N, C-alpha and C positions, 0 to 999 in steps of 0.2 A: 457167953453172952446166949441166951436162950429167947428163942419168940415167946408170946404172951401165950398164957393159956386162959382159953376161956371157962371157968369155975361153972357156968349156967350150964355147961352141956357135955362138958370134956372130964367127968368124974369115972367115965371107963375108956377103957384102949379100945381105940379102932380097929377094924377087922379088915382083911383083904380083900373081904365082898364088900365092904361098907367104910371106907377110909374116914369120909365127911362127916357123918351123922357124932361123932366121938371124935374124931378129930381137930387137926389146926385147919382152919380155913384154909391155910398156905402151909407147906412143907418149906421151912427156911434154916440156913445155916450160916456160920461168919467166917471168914476167911481172914486170919489174924497171920501177925508174922511178929519176929523179936528185932526191935527195933535199938541198937544201943542197951542192951541185955533189959529191957521192958516190953510185953506182948502189945502192940499198935494194929489195930483192924487196917486194913487196907482200903477202904473209904470213911472215916468216920464220921461222914454228913448220912451216909444211910449205909450202916454194916452189914446188912441183914439181904442175902441175895434166898429170893421166895420162889415156887413155884406153886400152880393153882393144887390142892389136894385132892381134888376132886375127878381127874383122870391120872393114868399113869402114861400119857400121851408126853412127848418130849415136847418142850419149850425154851423159849430163851428164859435165866432166871430175870428178875425182876430185882432191882438196886431198891431197898425199902428202910424205913427209918419208924422205926415202933414210940418215937420220943413224945 
């Protein structure tokens, strides 16, 4: 699973100096596990764990659903 891409501004890669202008608003990933031989998300209701992308400071991830 991939977090959504905002094609109105994400045509260029973000840089370490400025991750927010061309990068995702949030940095997200999905945790999956194998159940009965198939991939399953850890939390089907909110499968993404996301952090703000405008800082490198630590924060707790927020469970998110883009659907």
